[in-house]
DRENTORKE-500664 format. One record per atom (N, C-alpha, C, O, CB): x, y, z. Coordinates in steps of 0.1 Angstrom, whole numbers, plus 5000, padded with zeros to 4 digits. Glycine has a CB too. Layout:
XYZ...
//
This chain:
555884830153554884910160555485030167554985140167554084830170556685000174557285110181557785220172557585340174558485060189558385180160558785280151557685360145557785480143559585210140556585290142555385360137554885460147554485570144554285260134554785420160554285510170555285630172554785750173554185440184556585610171557485720172557385820161557485940162558985670173557185760149556985840137555785930138555786040134556985760124554685870143553385940144553486050155552986160153552285840148554186020166554386120176555286230171554986350173555086060189556286200164557186300158556386390148556586510147558386240151555486330140554686400131553786500138553586610133553886310122553186460149552286550157553086660162552686780162551586470168554286630168555086740175555586840165555486960167556186670183556086790154556686880144555586960137555887070133557486800134554386900136553286980130552587060139551587130136552386880123552987060152552387140163550887110163550087200164552587290161550486980163549086940164548886870177549686800182548686850152547586890182547286820195546986670193546486630183545986890201547486600203547186460203547586390216547686460226548086390192547586260216547886190228548386050225548186000214546686180237549085990235549485850234548785770245548985810257551085830235548085670241547285590251547985460252548085390242545785580247548385420264549085290266548385210277548185260288550585320270548085090275547585000285548784960294549684890290546884870279548685000307549784980316549484870327550384830334550085110324548184820327547884710336546684640330545684710325547684760350546584510331545484430327545884330316546984320313544384530321544884260311545184160301545884200288546684130283543884090297545684330284546284380272547384470275547684560267545184440263548084460286549184550289550184560278550584460271549884500302550584680275551484710264550784760251551484810243552284580261549484740250548784790238548884940238548785000248547284740238549084990226549385140225548785190213548685130202550885160226548285320214547785390202548185540203548185600213546285370201548485590191548685740190547485800184546885760174549985770181546985900191545685970188545886110184546686180191544685960200545286150173545286290169543986350172542886290169545686310154543986470178542686540182541886560169542286600159542986680188540586530171539586540160539786450149539086460138539486680156540786360149540986260139540786120144540086040138542386270133541286090156541185960162542585890162543585950161540185880155542585760162543785680162544485690148543885660138543485530166545685730149546485740136547485620135547885590123547285870136547785550145548585430145548385360158548185410168550085460142548585220157548485140169546985100171546185120162548885220181546785030182545384980185545184970200546184950207545184850178543984970204543584950218542584840218541884810208543085080224542384780230541384670231539984720227539584830230541284620246539284640219537984680213536984720223536084810220537484580204536984660234535984680244536084820251535084860257535984580254537284880251537385010258537785120248537885240253538484990268537985100236538585200227537685320226538285430226538785140213536385310225535485420224535585510237535685630236534085380222535685450249535785520261537085590262537185710267535585430273538185520258539485590258539585710249540085810253540585480254538985700237538985810228538185930233538586040232538485770214537085900240536286000246537086070257537086200258534985950251537686000266538386060277539686130272540086230277538785950287540286070261541486130256541186270250541986370251542186050245539986280243539586410238539486510249539886630247538286390230538886480260538686570271540086610277540286720280537786510282540886510279542286540285543086620275543786710280542986410288542986600262543686680252543186830254543986920253543486630238541886840255541286980256541887050268541987170267539786970256542086980279542587040291544087020294544587060304541786990303544686960284546186930285546586860298547486910305546887070283545886760301546186680313546586540310545886480301544986690323547486480317547886340316547186270328547086320339549386320317546686150325545986070335546185920332546285880321544486110336546185840343545985700342544585670347544185690358546985620351543785610337542385590340542085440339542785360332541485660329541085390347540685250348539485220340538485290341540585210363539485120332538385070324538184920327538884840320538585100308537384890336537184750340538484700346538984750356536784670328539084600339540284540344541584590337542584530338540284390343541384700330542484760323542784900328541884980329542184760307544084930330544485070333545185130321546085060315545485070346544785250317545385310305545985440309545285530315544285330294547285460306547885590308547785670295548185630284549385570312547185790296546985880285547886000286547686080296545485930284548886010278549886120278549486220267549586180255551286070277549186340270548786440260550086500254551086530260547986550267549986520241550986590233550386720228549386720221551486500221551086830233550486960229551687050226552687060233549687010241551587130215552587230213552487340223551487360230552387290199553587420225553587530235552387630232552187670221554887600235551687660243550587760241551287900239552387920242549687770254550487990233550988120229550288230238549088230238550788150214551088310244550488420252550888550244551988580242551088430266549788620240549988750234549588860244548488860249548988760221550588950246550389060255550289190247551289220240551589060265549189250248548989380241549189490252548489500261547589400235550289570250550589670260551889640267551889540274549389700270552889710265554289680271554589760283555689800285555289700260553589780292553789850304554489770315555089660312552489900310554489820327555289760338554789620342555589540346555289840350553489590340552989450343553389350333553589240336551389460345553489400321553889310309555289250311555489140307553889390296556189320318557489260319557589140328557989030323558389370325557089140340557089010348556088910342556388790343556689040362554988950336554088860330554788780318554588660317552788940324555488850310556288790300557288690305557388580300556988890291557988730315559088650321558488520328558988410325559888730331557488540336556888430343556188330333556388210334555788470353555488380323554888300313555888210305555588100302553988380303556988270302557988200295558488080303558787970297559188300291558688100316559087990325558087880326558387770328559388050339556787920323555787820324555587750310554687660309554487880328556387780301556387710288555587780277555387720267555887580290555187900279554387970269555388030259556488070262553488080275554988030246555588120236554988260238553788270237555388060221555788360240555288490244555588590233556688600228555988540257554488660229554588770220554088900226552988900231553788730206554889000226554489130232554389230221555289240212555589170243553289310222553089410212552689550218551889550227552089370202553189650212552889790216553289880205554289870199553489830230552389980202552690080192553790180196554290250188551390150188554090180209555090280214556490210214556790120222554690320229557290250205558590190203559490200215560290110217559290250191559290300223560190320235559790220245560690190254559990460240558590160245558190060254558489920249558989830257556690070258558189890237558289760231559689740226559989750214557289740220560589700235561989680231562489550236562089500247562889800236563389480229563989350234564689370247564689270255564889290224565189480250565889500263564989500274565289440285566589640263563689550272562789540283562089400284561489370295561689650281562189330273561489200273562489090268562289030258560189200264563489060276564488970271563988820271564588740264565688970280562888790278562388660278561288630268560888520266561788630292560888740261559788720251560388660238561488680235559188860247559588580232559988510219559988620208560688610198559088390216559088710209558988810199558388940205557388940213558088760187558989060201558489190205558089260192558989280184559489270214556889310191556389370179555989520182555289550191555189300174556589610175556289750176555089770166555389770153557489840173553889790171552789810162551489800169551489770181552889710150550389830162549089820167548689680167549289590161548089910159547589640174547189500176547089420163547489300163545889490183546589480152546489410140547889360135547989250129545889490129548889440137550289400133550789290142551489200137551289520134550389290154550789180164550089050159550788940159550389210178548789060156548088940153548488870140548188760137546588970153549188950131549688890119550788800122551188720113550189000110551388800134552488710137552088590145552988500148553488790146550888570148550388460155549088400149548388470142550188490170548888270152547688210148546688220160546988170171547888060144545488280157544588300168543688170168542688160161543688420166543988080177543287960178543087920193543388000202543887840170542787790195542487740209543687730217543687720230541887600208544887750211546187750219546587890222547687910228547187680211545787990219546188130221545588190233544388180235545888210208546388260241545888330253546188480251547388510248546488270266545188560253545388710250545188790263544188770270544488750239546188870266545988960277546189110272547289140266547088930289545189190274545289330270545589410282544689430290543989370262546789470283547089540295546989690293546989770303548589510298546789740281546489880279544989900277544389850267547289930266544389960287542889980286542490110279541390160280542289980300543390160271543090270262542290220250542790120244544390350257541090270247540290220236540990210223540690130214539090300235541990300221542790290209543490160207543690120195543790410208543890100218544589970217543489860219543589760212545589960228542589870228541589770231540689740219540589620215540789810243540089840214538989820204539489740192538889650187538389950200540689780186541189700175541489550178541289460171542389760169541989530191542289400195540989310197540989200192542989400209539989370203538689300204538089270190537589160188537789380213538189360181537689340168538289220161537689150153537789470159539589210163540389100156540088970162540188870154541889130158539788960175539588820181538188780183537888670187540288820194537188870179535788840182535388710177534688630184534988950176535688670165535288550158536288440158536188350150534788580144537288460166538388360167538288280180537988340190539788430165538588150180538488060192539588070201540087970205538287920187540088190205541188200214540788140228539588150231541688350216541688080235541388010247540988110259540188080267542487920251541688220259541488310270541688460266542588490257542588280281540788540271540888690268540888760282539788750289539688740259541888830285541988900298542189050295542989080286543088850307541489130302541689280299541789350312540989340322540389330292542889430313543189510325542289620327541689670317544689560324542089670339541289780342540389760354540189650358540389820330539789870359538989860371537589810366537289790355538790000378536689790376535289750373534589850365533889820356534489710386534889980368534290090361534790090346533990110337534590230367536090060345536690060331535989940323535789950311538190040332535789830330535189710323533789740319533289700309535289590332532989820328531689850324531689940311530789920303530989920336532590030311532690120299533090030287532590060276533690230301533989940289534389840278533189770273532989760261535489750283532389710282531189640278530289720270529689680260530489580290530089850274529189940267529689960253528889960243529090070274530989980251531489990237531289870229530989880217532990030238531589750235531389630227529989600224529689560213531989510236529089630233527589620230527189710218526489670209526789650242527789830218527489930207528089880194527589910183527990060211529089800195529789750183529089620178529589560168531289720186528089570185527289460181527689320187527389220182527489440166528489330198528889210205527689150212526989220219530089230215527589020211526488950219526988920233528188930236526088810212526088890242526388870256527388750258528288760266525188840264527188650250528088530251529488560247530488500252527488410243529688650238530988690233531688780244532888770247530888770220530888870250531388960260531788880273532788910279530389060264530988770275531288690287532588610286533088560296530188590289533188610274534488540272535588620278536688570281534788510258535388750280536388840285536588840300535588860307536088990280537788810305537988820319538488960322539589000321539088710323537489040327537789170331536989210343535789200343537489270319537589270354539089290355539789150354539289050359539389360368540989160349541789040346542388980359542789060368542889070336542588850360543288780371542388740382541188780383544288880376542988650390542288600402542588700414543588770414542788460406541588700423541688790434542688730445542188650453540288820440543888770445544888720455545388840463546388830470545988640448544788960462545289080469546589130463547289200470545589040483546789120450547989160443548089310444547089390442547989120429549289360446549589500447550689540437550489640429549989540461551789470436552889510427552689450413551789370411554189450433553489490404553389440390553689290390552989220383554389520381554589250398554889100398553789020404553388920398556189080406553189070414551989000420550789000410550088900409551589070433550589110403549489120394549789020382548788950378549389260388550989010378551388910368550988770372550488690365552788920364551288740385550988610391549488580391548988470388551588590405548788690395547288670395546688650381545788570380546688800401547288710371546788690358547188550353546288480347547488790348548388500356548788370352547988260359547788150354550288350354547688290372546888190379545488170373544988060372546688240394544888280368543588260361543788190347542988110344542988400358544888220340545188160328545388010330544787930322546488220321546087970340546287830343544987760346544687650342547187810355544087830354542787770357541987750344541287640343541987860367541987840335541287830323541887720314541187640308541187960315543187720314543987620305543587480309543387400300545487640307543587450321543287310326541787280329541387170331544087270338540987390328539587370331539287310344538287240346538987280320540087350354539887300368540287400378540887500375540687170369539887370390540287460401539287560404538587620396541587530398539187600417538187690422538787830424538087930425537487650435540087840425540787960428540787990443541388090447540088080421540287890451540287900465541487830471542087750464538987850471541787860484542887790490542587640492541487600495543087850504543687560489543487420491543387380506542787270509544687340485543887460515543787430529542387430533541587520531544687530537541987330540540587320545539687250536538587220540540087450548540087220524539287140514539487000516540486950522539587180500538486920512538486770513538586710500538286770489537286720521538986580500539086500487540386520480541286590485537886540478540386460468541686470460541886610455540986680452541586370448543186640454543586770448543286770433542786860427545086800451543686650427543486640412542386530410542486420415544786590405541286570404540086480402540586360394541386370385538986550395539886250397540186120390538886090382537786140384540586010399538985990373537885950365536785900374536985820383538285840355535585950372534485910380534086000391533085990398534685770386535086100394534786200404533686290400533586310387535986270408532886350409531886440405532486570401531786670398530886460416
//
């Protein structure tokens, strides 16, 4: 069983597929274990029949939000450990905010791809922490990544020449996050262009513009932190963006919390 579980975990990790390992850590069936693949179910192992459906349902939600939890099902405690490949952050526009954004995101475990059509800006020297630096327009950048639920996109150049091709490429793709730099006036103009291009309201609502959480950021580094704070909030599907000081209750919600 242990070798089968290790092989299944290795297969998920090497294939960069989402999954989880659910282990009964307390209760009558302590030690029972199953490896779960997202949208497939249990690929090896087994869980107690009375709780398996609930565990799979909770595992799917935890996988979606990339969170580990120990949850209680009657007299059984189950630890669900999520297996997820590194998320990908695509940065369009290699300006001054892109540099700290690339560096900080890499430290947070993101695979970082930076793209800009201006060769003087998009250089490995300026982005030593990026996994890949692409000199080209957005379509050339998107050829290097898979646009899926693991992809986070930040458009830092609010020039329509860069923005519009980027938006056209991701409109029908399930990217996890879309952030776009610019003032509120710039975003209103952006929305007008997208509406004219046939974007529906629900598609436009996916765009975080102006990008980032309001933390009073002034410098490029502070702006990068504000953007990453919003990305983290979206990634885990939790958090209000407000200060924890003065709030009540658990910092991290548990099963059964409202």
